[in-house]
NUKE-783526 format. One record per atom (N, C-alpha, C, CB): residue in one letter; x, y, z. Coordinates in steps of 0.05 Angstrom, whole numbers, padded with zeros to 5 digits, always signed. Glycine has a CB too. Layout:
AXYZ/...
# end
This chain:
M-00295-00443-00200/M-00276-00421-00204/M-00280-00409-00232/M-00247-00431-00200/T-00281-00384-00233/T-00285-00370-00259/T-00259-00371-00275/T-00295-00341-00255/A-00261-00363-00301/A-00238-00363-00318/A-00216-00344-00309/A-00246-00357-00346/H-00224-00323-00295/H-00204-00303-00287/H-00213-00291-00260/H-00201-00280-00308/Q-00202-00302-00239/Q-00209-00292-00213/Q-00184-00288-00196/Q-00228-00311-00198/I-00184-00266-00181/I-00161-00258-00165/I-00169-00257-00136/I-00149-00231-00174/W-00153-00269-00119/W-00157-00266-00090/W-00134-00249-00080/W-00157-00294-00075/F-00140-00225-00070/F-00120-00208-00058/F-00122-00212-00028/F-00125-00177-00066/I-00101-00222-00016/I-00101-00231+00012/I-00083-00214+00028/I-00093-00261+00014/R-00093-00203+00050/R-00076-00189+00068/R-00060-00209+00085/R-00092-00169+00087/H-00035-00202+00091/H-00018-00219+00107/H-00030-00224+00134/H+00010-00208+00109/G-00021-00245+00148/G-00030-00250+00175/G-00019-00229+00194/G-00021-00278+00184/Q-00028-00231+00219/Q-00020-00212+00240/Q+00011-00211+00241/Q-00032-00219+00267/S+00022-00187+00239/S+00050-00183+00241/S+00058-00172+00268/S+00061-00163+00219/E+00083-00171+00274/E+00092-00159+00299/E+00083-00130+00302/E+00123-00161+00301/G+00084-00115+00280/G+00074-00088+00280/G+00044-00086+00286/G+00080-00074+00254/N+00028-00104+00273/N-00001-00104+00278/N-00007-00110+00307/N-00014-00125+00260/A+00010-00126+00320/A+00006-00133+00348/A+00016-00112+00367/A+00021-00159+00354/G+00026-00089+00356/G+00035-00067+00373/G+00064-00069+00383/G+00017-00065+00396/L+00079-00088+00372/L+00107-00091+00381/L+00124-00071+00366/L+00116-00120+00376/P+00146-00062+00378/P+00165-00045+00364/P+00177-00059+00340/P+00187-00035+00383/T+00180-00045+00318/T+00192-00056+00294/T+00212-00037+00282/T+00170-00064+00273/A+00230-00047+00265/A+00249-00030+00252/A+00245-00032+00222/A+00279-00039+00259/N+00262-00045+00207/N+00260-00047+00178/N+00233-00060+00170/N+00283-00063+00166/P+00216-00045+00155/P+00190-00056+00148/P+00191-00081+00131/P+00173-00035+00134/R+00213-00084+00116/R+00216-00109+00100/R+00218-00134+00117/R+00241-00107+00082/E+00229-00130+00141/E+00236-00153+00158/E+00216-00158+00181/E+00263-00150+00170/T+00194-00143+00182/T+00174-00147+00203/T+00161-00174+00198/T+00153-00124+00203/A+00162-00191+00217/A+00152-00219+00214/A+00124-00223+00225/A+00172-00238+00228/L+00113-00246+00220/L+00087-00254+00231/L+00090-00261+00261/L+00075-00277+00216/T+00069-00257+00276/T+00067-00269+00303/T+00058-00298+00300/T+00047-00252+00320/S+00058-00312+00323/S+00048-00340+00322/S+00018-00340+00314/S+00051-00353+00349/L+00003-00320+00322/L-00025-00319+00313/L-00027-00314+00283/L-00039-00296+00328/G-00009-00297+00272/G-00008-00293+00243/G-00002-00318+00228/G+00012-00271+00237/Q+00016-00335+00239/Q+00023-00360+00227/Q-00001-00379+00226/Q+00047-00373+00241/A-00017-00379+00248/A-00041-00395+00248/A-00061-00385+00228/A-00054-00395+00276/Q-00064-00359+00225/Q-00081-00348+00204/Q-00072-00357+00176/Q-00081-00317+00205/A-00046-00358+00171/A-00036-00367+00146/A-00044-00395+00139/A-00005-00365+00145/Q-00045-00412+00159/Q-00054-00440+00155/Q-00084-00440+00148/Q-00050-00456+00181/C-00099-00422+00159/C-00128-00421+00153/C-00132-00412+00124/C-00142-00401+00172/I-00115-00394+00114/I-00117-00386+00086/I-00113-00410+00068/I-00097-00363+00080/A-00091-00424+00073/A-00085-00447+00056/A-00108-00468+00056/A-00059-00461+00065/S-00120-00471+00079/S-00141-00491+00081/S-00166-00485+00064/S-00150-00494+00110/C-00170-00459+00059/C-00194-00452+00044/C-00190-00451+00014/C-00204-00424+00054/I-00165-00455+00005/I-00159-00455-00024/I-00163-00483-00035/I-00130-00444-00029/Q-00183-00487-00051/Q-00190-00513-00061/Q-00180-00518-00090/Q-00219-00518-00059/T-00174-00497-00104/T-00165-00498-00132/T-00136-00491-00135/T-00183-00480-00150/R-00121-00505-00151/R-00093-00499-00155/R-00091-00472-00169/R-00079-00521-00171/P-00076-00453-00157/P-00073-00427-00170/P-00057-00428-00196/P-00059-00407-00151/T-00064-00411-00214/T-00048-00408-00239/T-00023-00392-00232/T-00064-00394-00261/L-00025-00373-00213/L-00003-00355-00206/L-00006-00348-00177/L-00003-00330-00224/L+00016-00347-00163/L+00017-00337-00135/L+00037-00315-00134/L+00024-00360-00115/V+00029-00292-00123/V+00045-00268-00123/V+00050-00259-00094/V+00031-00245-00138/L+00074-00250-00089/L+00082-00240-00063/L+00093-00212-00065/L+00103-00258-00049/S+00092-00197-00043/S+00107-00172-00041/S+00136-00179-00033/S+00094-00152-00021/P+00155-00160-00034/P+00182-00166-00025/P+00185-00169+00005/P+00201-00145-00036/Y+00164-00164+00020/Y+00167-00164+00049/Y+00162-00191+00061/Y+00146-00144+00061/I+00177-00197+00083/I+00178-00224+00094/I+00151-00234+00104/I+00198-00226+00116/R+00134-00216+00114/R+00109-00224+00125/R+00089-00235+00104/R+00096-00202+00140/T+00092-00226+00079/T+00075-00238+00058/T+00086-00266+00051/T+00074-00220+00033/R+00112-00269+00050/R+00124-00295+00045/R+00115-00316+00066/R+00155-00294+00044/Q+00116-00307+00091/Q+00108-00325+00113/Q+00079-00332+00111/Q+00115-00312+00140/T+00062-00313+00104/T+00034-00318+00101/T+00028-00337+00078/T+00018-00292+00097/A+00043-00335+00057/A+00038-00352+00033/A+00050-00380+00036/A+00050-00338+00009/E+00069-00384+00054/E+00083-00410+00055/E+00065-00434+00056/E+00102-00410+00078/P+00045-00435+00074/P+00027-00458+00074/P+00012-00463+00048/P+00007-00455+00097/S+00005-00441+00034/S-00008-00444+00008/S+00011-00454-00013/S-00020-00417+00000/I+00036-00445-00012/I+00056-00455-00031/I+00062-00484-00027/I+00083-00439-00028/E+00063-00492-00002/E+00068-00521+00005/E+00045-00538-00004/E+00074-00524+00034/K+00021-00528-00004/K-00002-00543-00011/K-00003-00551-00041/K-00028-00528-00005/F+00011-00535-00057/F+00011-00540-00086/F+00040-00544-00096/F-00003-00517-00101/P+00050-00568-00094/P+00078-00572-00102/P+00084-00563-00131/P+00086-00602-00100/G+00107-00551-00134/G+00114-00541-00161/G+00105-00512-00166/G+00103-00559-00182/L+00089-00501-00148/L+00079-00474-00152/L+00102-00454-00144/L+00053-00468-00136/V+00111-00440-00163/V+00134-00421-00159/V+00123-00393-00157/V+00156-00423-00181/P+00125-00380-00134/P+00114-00353-00131/P+00130-00332-00146/P+00113-00345-00101/E+00116-00310-00154/E+00129-00287-00165/E+00129-00264-00145/E+00115-00279-00192/T+00149-00247-00146/T+00150-00224-00129/T+00144-00199-00145/T+00178-00221-00115/W+00123-00184-00138/W+00115-00160-00151/W+00119-00136-00133/W+00086-00162-00161/P+00120-00112-00143/P+00123-00088-00126/P+00097-00079-00113/P+00135-00065-00143/I+00086-00097-00097/I+00061-00092-00083/I+00065-00088-00053/I+00040-00114-00089/Q+00089-00080-00046/Q+00096-00077-00018/Q+00079-00055-00004/Q+00126-00071-00015/E+00080-00056+00022/E+00064-00036+00037/E+00073-00008+00031/E+00066-00042+00067/F+00054+00011+00034/F+00061+00040+00030/F+00077+00049+00054/F+00035+00057+00027/T+00103+00053+00050/T+00121+00062+00071/T+00128+00091+00066/T+00147+00044+00072/Y+00115+00109+00080/Y+00117+00137+00074/Y+00134+00152+00094/Y+00090+00150+00073/L+00144+00138+00116/L+00161+00151+00135/L+00189+00139+00132/L+00151+00146+00164/S+00209+00156+00135/S+00237+00148+00134/S+00246+00144+00163/S+00255+00168+00119/L+00251+00119+00171/L+00258+00113+00198/L+00284+00097+00199/L+00235+00097+00213/P+00299+00099+00221/P+00325+00084+00222/P+00320+00054+00223/P+00341+00093+00247/D+00336+00040+00207/D+00334+00010+00206/D+00345-00003+00231/D+00347+00000+00182/D+00362+00012+00246/D+00376-00001+00268/D+00363+00005+00295/D+00404+00009+00269/R+00339+00017+00295/R+00325+00022+00320/R+00295+00017+00317/R+00330+00052+00330/A+00285-00001+00333/A+00256-00008+00331/A+00240+00015+00344/A+00250-00034+00345/T+00217+00021+00332/T+00199+00041+00343/T+00171+00030+00345/T+00199+00067+00325/S+00156+00040+00363/S+00129+00030+00367/S+00109+00047+00352/S+00122+00030+00397/R+00085+00037+00349/R+00064+00052+00336/R+00059+00079+00349/R+00038+00036+00335/E+00060+00080+00376/E+00056+00105+00390/E+00078+00125+00385/E+00054+00099+00420/E+00103+00115+00383/E+00125+00133+00377/E+00123+00145+00349/E+00152+00118+00379/R+00112+00130+00330/R+00109+00139+00303/R+00085+00157+00298/R+00109+00116+00284/R+00066+00156+00317/R+00041+00170+00313/R+00044+00200+00305/R+00024+00167+00337/P+00060+00215+00320/P+00063+00244+00312/P+00074+00247+00283/P+00081+00258+00331/L+00092+00229+00275/L+00103+00231+00248/L+00081+00224+00227/L+00127+00212+00245/V+00065+00204+00234/V+00042+00197+00216/V+00023+00220+00213/V+00028+00172+00227/T+00016+00232+00235/T-00002+00255+00234/T+00009+00278+00217/T-00008+00265+00263/A+00035+00284+00221/A+00048+00305+00206/A+00048+00299+00177/A+00076+00310+00216/Y+00053+00274+00169/Y+00053+00267+00141/Y+00027+00272+00127/Y+00061+00237+00137/W+00005+00263+00140/W-00021+00266+00127/W-00031+00295+00129/W-00041+00248+00141/Q-00022+00310+00149/Q-00029+00339+00149/Q-00015+00354+00127/Q-00022+00350+00177/R+00009+00346+00120/R+00024+00358+00099/R+00009+00354+00072/R+00053+00346+00097/C-00001+00330+00069/C-00018+00323+00046/C-00005+00332+00019/C-00045+00336+00049/D+00019+00325+00015/D+00034+00330-00010/D+00038+00304-00024/D+00061+00345-00004/P+00025+00299-00046/P+00027+00272-00059/P+00054+00267-00071/P+00006+00270-00081/F+00072+00287-00073/F+00098+00283-00084/F+00121+00285-00063/F+00103+00304-00106/Y+00113+00288-00038/Y+00133+00290-00017/Y+00145+00262-00010/Y+00120+00302+00008/V+00171+00261-00009/V+00186+00237-00001/V+00200+00243+00025/V+00206+00226-00023/D+00195+00228+00046/D+00205+00234+00073/D+00235+00229+00076/D+00190+00218+00093/G+00246+00212+00059/G+00275+00206+00061/G+00280+00178+00052/G+00285+00210+00089/D+00304+00168+00059/D+00312+00141+00051/D+00291+00120+00060/D+00340+00134+00062/G+00285+00102+00042/G+00266+00080+00049/G+00237+00087+00047/G+00271+00071+00076/A+00231+00113+00041/A+00203+00122+00039/A+00196+00128+00010/A+00198+00147+00057/E+00170+00129+00004/E+00161+00136-00023/E+00138+00156-00020/E+00152+00111-00039/S+00132+00169-00042/S+00110+00189-00042/S+00084+00175-00047/S+00115+00211-00063/F+00062+00189-00042/F+00035+00179-00048/F+00032+00174-00078/F+00014+00198-00038/S+00043+00192-00094/S+00041+00189-00123/S+00056+00164-00132/S+00052+00214-00138/Q+00079+00157-00120/Q+00093+00133-00126/Q+00077+00108-00119/Q+00121+00133-00112/L+00064+00109-00096/L+00046+00087-00088/L+00025+00083-00110/L+00033+00093-00061/M+00012+00104-00119/M-00009+00101-00138/M+00001+00092-00165/M-00024+00128-00141/A+00026+00098-00172/A+00038+00087-00196/A+00041+00057-00194/A+00065+00101-00202/R+00048+00048-00170/R+00050+00019-00166/R+00022+00005-00168/R+00063+00013-00139/V+00002+00019-00157/V-00025+00008-00159/V-00034+00006-00188/V-00045+00027-00143/E-00029+00027-00203/E-00037+00027-00232/E-00022+00004-00247/E-00031+00054-00245/L+00003+00001-00241/L+00019-00020-00254/L+00008-00048-00246/L+00048-00018-00246/T+00000-00051-00221/T-00011-00077-00212/T-00037-00083-00227/T-00015-00077-00182/L-00055-00064-00229/L-00080-00068-00242/L-00076-00074-00272/L-00099-00044-00239/K-00057-00060-00284/K-00052-00065-00312/K-00041-00094-00316/K-00032-00045-00323/T-00023-00102-00299/T-00011-00129-00301/T-00032-00150-00296/T+00012-00132-00281/L-00050-00145-00277/L-00071-00165-00271/L-00090-00169-00294/L-00086-00157-00246/R-00096-00148-00308/R-00114-00150-00331/R-00102-00167-00353/R-00120-00122-00342/E-00075-00170-00353/E-00062-00186-00374/E-00060-00215-00366/E-00034-00175-00379/Q-00068-00222-00341/Q-00066-00250-00332/Q-00092-00265-00338/Q-00060-00250-00302/T-00090-00292-00336/T-00114-00309-00337/T-00112-00330-00315/T-00115-00322-00365/G-00135-00341-00309/G-00136-00363-00289/G-00141-00353-00261/G-00110-00378-00289/F-00133-00369-00242/F-00138-00364-00213/F-00112-00354-00201/F-00149-00390-00199/I-00113-00329-00191/I-00089-00316-00181/I-00091-00310-00152/I-00084-00290-00198/L-00071-00317-00136/L-00069-00309-00108/L-00048-00288-00105/L-00063-00334-00090/I-00056-00266-00091/I-00037-00245-00086/I-00036-00240-00056/I-00045-00218-00101/F-00012-00243-00044/F-00008-00238-00016/F+00004-00211-00012/F+00010-00261-00003/G-00012-00192+00000/G-00003-00165+00001/G-00008-00152+00029/G-00017-00149-00019/H-00013-00126+00028/H-00013-00109+00052/H-00038-00092+00054/H+00012-00092+00054/G-00045-00083+00078/G-00069-00068+00083/G-00071-00042+00068/G-00072-00063+00111/L-00051-00024+00071/L-00052+00002+00058/L-00051+00000+00028/L-00030+00020+00068/F-00035-00019+00018/F-00034-00023-00011/F-00061-00032-00021/F-00012-00043-00019/M-00074-00050-00007/M-00100-00060-00015/M-00121-00037-00014/M-00110-00083+00003/K-00119-00020+00006/K-00137+00003+00007/K-00133+00021-00017/K-00133+00018+00034/A-00107+00026-00023/A-00101+00043-00046/A-00112+00032-00072/A-00071+00048-00048/L-00109+00006-00076/L-00119-00007-00100/L-00150-00005-00101/L-00111-00036-00101/L-00163-00011-00079/L-00192-00009-00078/L-00201+00019-00083/L-00202-00020-00051/W-00188+00039-00070/W-00196+00067-00074/W-00192+00075-00103/W-00179+00085-00056/F-00170+00067-00115/F-00165+00074-00143/F-00187+00064-00161/F-00138+00064-00152/V-00196+00039-00156/V-00217+00027-00173/V-00243+00042-00169/V-00221-00002-00166/L-00250+00048-00144/L-00276+00060-00138/L-00277+00090-00144/L-00283+00056-00109/D-00255+00104-00138/D-00255+00133-00142/D-00248+00141-00171/D-00234+00146-00123/N-00231+00124-00183/N-00222+00129-00211/N-00212+00158-00214/N-00245+00124-00231/P-00191+00166-00199/P-00182+00194-00200/P-00170+00201-00227/P-00161+00198-00178/S-00176+00224-00237/S-00165+00233-00262/S-00136+00241-00260/S-00182+00256-00274/T-00128+00250-00236/T-00101+00257-00231/T-00095+00253-00201/T-00095+00287-00240/I-00070+00249-00195/I-00062+00246-00167/I-00051+00272-00157/I-00040+00223-00163/N-00068+00287-00142/N-00061+00313-00132/N-00068+00314-00102/N-00074+00336-00148/R-00067+00338-00091/R-00072+00341-00063/R-00101+00333-00056/R-00068+00370-00054/E-00120+00340-00072/E-00148+00333-00067/E-00152+00303-00068/E-00167+00347-00086/A-00139+00290-00087/A-00141+00261-00089/A-00130+00248-00064/A-00127+00251-00115/M-00107+00258-00055/M-00095+00247-00031/M-00113+00250-00007/M-00068+00260-00026/K-00127+00273-00005/K-00146+00277+00017/K-00168+00257+00016/K-00156+00306+00017/R-00178+00252-00009/R-00200+00233-00012/R-00191+00205-00004/R-00210+00232-00041/F-00166+00198-00011/F-00156+00172-00003/F-00154+00170+00027/F-00129+00167-00016/E-00144+00191+00040/E-00141+00190+00069/E-00168+00186+00082/E-00129+00217+00080/R-00189+00199+00073/R-00216+00195+00085/R-00225+00167+00080/R-00236+00215+00073/F-00221+00157+00055/F-00229+00130+00048/F-00214+00109+00066/F-00224+00124+00018/S-00188+00113+00068/S-00172+00094+00084/S-00181+00093+00113/S-00143+00102+00082/G-00188+00116+00124/G-00196+00116+00152/G-00223+00105+00157/G-00195+00144+00162/A-00239+00102+00135/A-00267+00093+00138/A-00270+00062+00136/A-00284+00106+00117/I-00249+00049+00126/I-00251+00020+00123/I-00229+00006+00138/I-00251+00012+00093/A-00235-00019+00146/A-00215-00036+00160/A-00211-00061+00143/A-00224-00043+00189/I-00187-00070+00141/I-00180-00095+00127/I-00168-00114+00147/I-00161-00090+00103/P-00184-00134+00156/P-00173-00153+00176/P-00149-00168+00166/P-00195-00172+00185/N-00131-00175+00184/N-00109-00193+00176/N-00120-00219+00165/N-00091-00198+00201/A-00107-00228+00144/A-00113-00254+00130/A-00140-00254+00116/A-00113-00276+00151/S-00152-00230+00113/S-00178-00229+00098/S-00172-00230+00068/S-00193-00203+00105/I-00193-00237+00053/I-00191-00241+00024/I-00210-00222+00010/I-00198-00271+00017/L-00199-00207-00009/L-00215-00190-00027/L-00214-00204-00055/L-00204-00161-00029/K-00238-00212-00065/K-00239-00225-00091/K-00245-00205-00113/K-00261-00247-00091/L-00229-00206-00134/L-00233-00188-00157/L-00237-00205-00182/L-00208-00170-00161/Q-00254-00195-00200/Q-00258-00206-00226/Q-00257-00184-00247/Q-00284-00222-00228/F-00248-00191-00271/F-00246-00172-00293/F-00264-00183-00316/F-00217-00168-00303/P-00290-00178-00315/P-00308-00189-00336/P-00302-00179-00364/P-00337-00183-00329/D-00292-00155-00366/D-00284-00144-00392/D-00262-00124-00389/D-00309-00130-00406/S-00256-00109-00409/S-00232-00092-00409/S-00234-00068-00391/S-00226-00083-00437/T-00259-00062-00382/T-00262-00038-00365/T-00274-00044-00338/T-00280-00018-00380/E-00290-00065-00336/E-00305-00070-00311/E-00288-00086-00291/E-00331-00085-00317/I-00291-00080-00265/I-00279-00096-00244/I-00301-00102-00223/I-00255-00081-00231/R-00303-00127-00216/R-00322-00135-00195/R-00307-00141-00170/R-00339-00160-00204/L-00318-00132-00147/L-00304-00134-00122/L-00322-00148-00101/L-00295-00107-00112/S-00311-00164-00084/S-00325-00176-00062/S-00322-00158-00037/S-00316-00205-00056/N-00335-00166-00015/N-00328-00155+00011/N-00301-00167+00020/N-00351-00160+00032/F-00291-00157+00042/F-00268-00170+00054/F-00277-00195+00069/F-00252-00150+00073/L-00269-00218+00060/L-00280-00243+00070/L-00262-00254+00092/L-00282-00264+00047/T-00275-00263+00114/T-00260-00274+00137/T-00272-00300+00147/T-00259-00253+00159/D-00291-00312+00132/D-00304-00336+00142/D-00285-00359+00146/D-00326-00344+00123/H-00262-00358+00133/H-00242-00380+00135/H-00226-00377+00160/H-00224-00380+00111/I-00229-00355+00175/I-00214-00351+00200/I-00232-00356+00224/I-00201-00322+00200/P-00226-00374+00242/P-00242-00378+00266/P-00242-00352+00283/P-00231-00401+00283/D-00263-00348+00297/D-00266-00324+00313/D-00242-00318+00331/D-00291-00324+00329/H-00231-00340+00343/H-00210-00335+00363/H-00183-00328+00350/H-00206-00360+00379/L-00182-00329+00323/L-00158-00322+00308/L-00161-00296+00293/L-00150-00344+00289/K-00185-00284+00294/K-00189-00259+00279/K-00176-00235+00292/K-00219-00254+00275/T-00164-00218+00276/T-00152-00193+00286/T-00160-00170+00269/T-00121-00196+00288/
# end
């Protein structure tokens, strides 16, 4: 293990990933398959983490639980690395991916980085502010860090590192949309990051060797 290495881990398969209707995005839980994926993540961690980070959403907590249990005394921190929730939907009524599809299409066609859809939603520019804060905070850390997060947030972080946008505007949002549509982040996959110096970032591929084929999603 290097002196400063970060594993950014996508949560296991959630009810939403499995195509089930969901309501409050904070409360969307793992499926039984996602729980099995979480066990696989813990099994591949051989070094005690210096820091373990979660998003405020329950599916990252559930994914991290086997890893937390593996290292007694490890107290997780909660950071604002939650999924990019750009639609305002009622918390008291579950909706399916198909029901939300027209709203998703309309949001990206609008392509306004400062547009907020309503309660519970954030703008693209707010997402990118969270990404910048996360990268800044990570540069200040040392040791071996595990971060349990979400697919769109991970894409945003990766895009920000690779694209290095000078400003978050309509064109930047379009570039992100193209980038996001071109890559897939499997559930429970691991993206390894290193910060060799104050400016450079080294990135791995999305690693899934720790997940048996019958558990991959």
